[in-house]
C-alpha positions in Angstrom: 0.0 0.0 0.0 1.5 3.4 -1.0 1.5 6.5 1.2 -1.5 8.1 -0.5 -3.6 4.9 0.2 -2.4 4.7 3.8 -3.4 8.2 4.5 -6.8 7.7 2.8 -7.4 4.4 4.7 -6.4 5.8 8.1 -8.0 9.2 7.7 -11.4 7.6 7.0 -11.0 5.0 9.7 -10.2 7.6 12.4 -12.8 10.0 11.2 -15.6 7.4 11.2 -14.5 6.0 14.5 -14.8 9.4 16.0 -18.2 9.9 14.3 -17.2 12.9 12.4 -18.6 13.8 9.0 -16.2 15.1 6.3 -17.9 18.5 6.6 -17.3 18.6 10.4 -13.7 17.5 10.2 -12.9 19.9 7.3 -14.4 22.8 9.3 -12.5 21.8 12.4 -9.2 21.5 10.5 -9.7 24.6 8.3 -9.5 22.7 5.0 -12.0 22.5 2.2 -14.5 19.6 2.5 -14.1 18.7 -1.2 -10.4 18.5 -0.7 -10.8 16.2 2.3 -13.1 13.9 0.2 -10.4 13.8 -2.5 -7.8 12.8 0.1 -10.1 9.9 1.2 -10.5 8.9 -2.4 -6.8 9.1 -3.1 -7.3 11.7 -5.8 -4.8 14.2 -4.4 -1.6 14.3 -2.4 -1.7 15.9 1.0 0.9 18.4 2.0 2.5 18.2 5.4 0.7 21.4 6.5 -2.7 19.9 5.7 -1.8 16.6 7.5 -0.8 18.7 10.5 -4.2 20.4 10.5 -6.0 17.1 10.2 -4.2 15.3 13.0 -4.7 18.3 15.3 -8.4 18.3 14.6 -8.6 14.5 15.0 -6.5 14.5 18.2 -4.1 11.8 16.8 -0.4 11.7 15.9 0.9 12.0 12.3 2.2 8.5 12.6 -1.3 7.1 13.0 -2.1 8.3 9.4 0.7 6.0 8.2 -0.2 2.8 10.1 -0.3 -0.2 7.9 -3.6 -2.1 8.2 -3.6 -5.8 9.1 -3.5 -8.0 6.0 -7.0 -8.8 4.8 -8.5 -5.9 6.8 -11.8 -4.6 5.4 -11.6 -1.0 4.2 -13.3 1.4 6.6 -16.9 2.2 5.6 -18.1 5.8 5.3 -20.5 7.2 7.7 -24.2 6.8 6.9 -25.3 9.8 4.7 -27.9 12.4 5.5 -28.6 14.6 8.4 -28.7 13.3 12.0 -32.2 13.3 13.5 -32.7 15.8 16.2 
């Protein structure tokens, strides 16, 4: 798995585990939501400054974005779409 795939995998895994939407994480990190979506789809390369913003907003270390998943692990599923019920 290359670096872009590792970041995409772990970014989504951590974000979903914390129950954060892409919109919420993007706002907390000060990055564009569409850019965050592209990171999770491996469409763009992330710069170090963006990674720093994301790990700060997620409360994790930079190293956690580069953890290699266990062989045969199922890719992290996205959060269920739509608005949360009040």
